[in-house]
Structures are given as structure tokens and as C-alpha cells.
C-alpha positions in Angstrom: 13.6 31.7 24.7 10.6 33.9 24.6 7.8 34.1 27.1 5.0 31.9 25.7 2.4 34.3 27.0 3.8 37.0 24.7 1.8 37.5 21.5 3.7 36.2 18.4 3.0 36.0 14.7 1.3 33.0 13.2 2.5 33.3 9.6 5.1 35.0 7.4 4.0 36.6 4.2 5.5 35.7 0.8 4.6 37.9 -2.1 7.2 36.8 -4.7 7.0 34.6 -7.8 5.8 31.0 -7.6 7.1 27.9 -9.4 5.6 24.5 -10.1 7.7 21.4 -10.1 7.1 17.8 -10.8 9.0 15.2 -8.8 9.1 11.4 -9.2 9.8 8.9 -6.5 10.3 5.2 -6.2 11.5 4.9 -9.8 8.5 6.8 -11.1 5.9 4.9 -9.1 4.8 8.2 -7.5 4.7 11.6 -9.2 4.0 14.8 -7.2 3.4 18.3 -8.6 4.6 20.8 -6.0 3.8 24.5 -5.8 6.5 26.5 -4.0 8.1 30.0 -3.8 10.6 30.6 -6.6 12.6 33.1 -4.6 12.5 32.0 -0.9 15.5 34.2 0.0 13.3 37.3 -0.2 11.7 36.2 3.1 14.9 36.3 5.0 15.2 40.1 5.2 11.5 40.9 5.5 10.8 43.2 8.5 8.2 40.9 10.0 10.5 37.9 9.7 13.4 39.8 11.4 11.1 40.9 14.2 9.9 37.3 14.7 13.5 36.1 14.7 14.4 38.6 17.4 11.5 37.5 19.6 11.6 33.7 19.0 14.7 32.8 17.1 12.5 31.8 14.2 13.4 31.7 10.5 11.0 30.8 7.6 12.9 27.7 6.4 9.5 26.3 5.2 10.0 28.0 1.9 13.0 25.9 0.9 13.2 22.4 -0.5 15.6 20.7 1.9 17.4 17.4 1.2 15.5 15.6 4.0 12.2 16.3 2.2 13.3 14.3 -0.8 14.9 11.6 1.3 11.7 11.1 3.4 9.4 11.4 0.4 11.4 8.6 -1.3 11.2 6.5 1.9 7.4 6.9 2.0 7.0 6.3 -1.7 8.9 3.0 -1.6 6.6 1.4 0.8 3.1 0.0 0.9 0.8 1.4 3.6 -2.6 0.5 4.9 -5.3 2.4 3.0 -6.5 5.3 5.1 -3.6 5.2 7.6 -3.4 8.6 9.4 -0.1 10.4 9.3 1.0 13.6 11.0 3.8 15.5 9.3 5.7 17.8 11.7 7.6 20.8 10.5 6.0 20.1 7.1 7.2 23.1 5.2 6.0 22.6 1.7 4.8 19.1 2.6 6.6 17.0 0.0 6.7 13.8 2.2 3.1 14.3 3.2 1.9 14.7 -0.4 3.6 11.5 -1.2 1.8 9.9 1.7 -1.5 11.1 0.2 -0.5 9.6 -3.1 0.1 6.3 -1.2 -3.4 6.3 0.2 -3.0 7.8 3.6 -4.8 10.6 5.4 -2.4 13.4 6.3 -2.4 16.2 8.8 0.3 18.8 7.8 1.6 20.9 10.7 4.1 23.7 10.9 5.0 26.5 13.3 4.4 29.0 10.5 1.0 28.9 8.8 2.4 30.4 5.5 3.2 27.1 3.8 -0.4 25.9 4.1 -1.6 27.8 1.1 1.2 26.2 -1.0 0.2 22.8 0.3 -3.4 23.4 -0.6 -2.4 24.4 -4.1 -0.2 21.3 -4.5 -3.1 19.1 -3.2 -5.4 20.6 -5.8 -2.9 20.1 -8.6 -2.5 16.5 -7.6 -6.2 16.0 -7.4 -6.1 14.8 -3.8 -9.4 14.4 -2.0 -9.7 17.4 0.4 -11.4 15.1 2.9 -8.1 13.2 3.3 -5.8 16.1 4.4 -5.8 19.0 6.8 -3.4 21.7 8.1 -2.8 23.0 11.5 -0.2 25.2 13.3 1.8 23.2 15.8 4.2 24.7 18.4 6.4 21.8 19.5 6.6 23.3 23.0 2.8 23.0 23.3 1.8 19.7 21.8 -1.9 18.7 21.5 -3.4 15.7 23.1 -3.9 13.9 19.8 -2.1 10.6 19.2 -1.0 9.2 15.8 0.0 5.8 14.4 2.6 7.4 12.0 4.6 10.7 12.3 6.7 12.0 9.5 9.5 14.6 9.9 11.9 15.8 7.2 15.0 17.7 8.3 13.6 18.4 11.7 16.8 17.5 13.6 19.2 20.1 12.1 20.1 21.8 15.4 21.0 20.4 18.8 18.4 22.4 20.6 15.7 20.7 18.5 16.7 17.1 19.5 15.0 17.1 23.0 12.0 19.0 21.6 11.4 16.5 18.8 12.0 13.6 21.3 9.4 15.1 23.7 7.0 15.7 20.8 7.2 12.1 19.5 6.8 10.8 23.1 3.6 12.8 23.5 2.1 12.3 20.0 2.9 8.7 19.1 0.2 6.1 19.7 1.4 3.2 21.9 2.3 1.2 18.9 3.0 4.1 16.7 6.1 4.8 14.7 7.9 7.9 13.4 10.0 8.2 10.3 12.5 11.1 10.2 15.0 11.7 7.4 17.8 14.0 6.6 21.5 14.3 5.6 24.1 13.7 8.3 24.1 16.5 10.8 26.2 16.7 14.0 23.0 17.4 16.0 21.6 13.9 15.2 24.4 12.3 17.2 22.4 13.2 20.3 19.2 11.6 19.1 19.7 8.1 20.5 20.3 9.4 24.1 17.4 11.8 23.9 15.0 9.1 22.8 16.3 6.6 25.3 15.6 8.9 28.2 12.0 9.0 27.1 11.7 5.3 26.6 11.9 5.6 22.9 14.2 3.7 20.5 15.4 4.3 17.0 16.8 2.2 14.2 18.7 4.0 11.4 19.4 3.0 7.8 21.1 4.8 4.9 18.7 6.2 2.2 19.2 7.8 -1.2 17.0 10.1 -3.3 17.2 12.5 -6.2 17.0 16.2 -5.4 15.3 19.0 -7.2 18.4 19.6 -9.3 18.7 16.0 -10.3 21.7 15.3 -8.1 21.8 12.2 -5.9 21.2 12.8 -2.2 22.3 10.6 0.6 21.1 10.6 4.2 19.7 8.6 7.1 16.2 7.4 7.8 15.4 6.9 11.4 12.5 4.7 12.5 11.4 5.6 16.0 9.0 3.8 18.4 8.5 3.0 22.0 10.9 0.7 23.7 9.7 -2.9 24.3 6.5 -2.4 22.3 5.8 -4.7 19.4 5.3 -2.4 16.3 2.2 -2.8 14.1 2.4 -5.4 11.4 2.3 -2.9 8.5 5.7 -1.5 9.5 7.3 -4.9 10.3 6.0 -6.7 7.3 5.8 -4.0 4.6 8.5 -1.4 5.4 11.3 -3.7 4.2 13.9 -1.3 5.5 16.5 -4.0 4.9 16.8 -7.8 5.0 18.6 -7.5 8.4 16.0 -5.2 9.9 15.2 -5.8 13.6 12.9 -3.5 15.5 14.6 -2.1 18.6 
């Protein structure tokens, strides 16, 4: 782990071709136009990326469309949300789930450790004609969380390594409002087996349900949706009454 006092980059630089995709969620109820790098692999060998990786074990995974992004976007699209609800997306990458949240009437703060994807999110927001007053972007180092609190936190494929589990648990503990909830989604990964214990040690609890979505290549994706909140705290009505995670759902 690097010394946090050491100067580090704030963004990678992508100068390759760009592509525009259109994705549909919730059986076509939500359509999102997404602007993204057409050749994200070119970032992996860039000298600035390799230097950043040596100093901070960082790689620009933001440039890829991961399965968790589609799974979480589908979960958000399926539900009704209070108009104007504020959501924070952590590790947003290209921001697919956050863009769906905008389409569902929320206000969204997109955050990532790398500032590079923010320009792509801005282009996607313009193409979808989202009101610029309803979204913002900010760099977020999970090791140095801000003092802000949020009623809803979204995270797609943020639990892909064991070392990230305690970091995400700490982050959610710091940033969730007292009755706030977090939704994380991704395919099965061994790392997530440690999530329940990490959350429990921070007085957080999780409930998991299978979820399916269609990926960018048209193939079916399967994964898990985790709903996370504070132990012993009654969740807000909009998640209890409207989430409809399943008919057997009971909040932890």
C-alpha cells in the first residue's frame, strides 16, 4: 500500500476510438445510450497506467462494461423510486447503473477513483437528455471517505477482490444515512464470501437475492444483488414497499 501523502495521478488518459451503445432494461421500460471506449485494452499498457499500478496497485477497469453493471442497472430499472431520491454510485466506471437511476427520476453523484470516466458519463448524460442539475461527478478514494451521508448507495462489481471487502464495508458504514440502503451487484466471486462477516463487524447486515440481466453481447447474465443496511434499523418505506425483491423478502 502506498503512502497516502505521496502524490498520485487523478486520471488516466484514453485517446482511442469511442463507441455508442443502446441498452434496454426492465423489458424495455428503460433505454440508455452509453458512450464508452471501443478499445479499452489499449489503456492497460500505457506508461502512465503502469506507473500508477506500481505505486498504488491500480488498473483502469473503469473502461470496461462489467457484468455487475448490467445486473445492477437491471435491478434499479425494475423498481419504482421516490422522485428526486439522491443516490451515490461508488466505483462508477462508465456509470451504467447511475444513468438508469437518472432515468428513474433520481439525483445521482457518480464517483470513481479515476476521473477519466467522468467525461464519458457526461457525454452519455447529454445523449440521454438528462438535466445536468440532477447529476454530478467526484473523485472518491475509498480510504479517505467524505463526511457526506446518502440514502441510497449503488455499487456494481465493487467486490471482486478480497482486499476490497473491508474497504467497501467501511465505506458503506461511513456514507450510509441511518436508514440508508446500499445495493451492490455482481456475478459470483469468491471474495464476496467474506462480505457478511465484514458487514456484521460494522453493525451492517445484508440480504442477497439472485438477479438476471442481458449483457452487451445479448447473452444472459446471472449474479447476486446484495441489499445492505444497518442492523436493527427499520429501512425506509420506499425500499420495503416498492423494492419487491421477492415475495419472501424480510429485511435483516
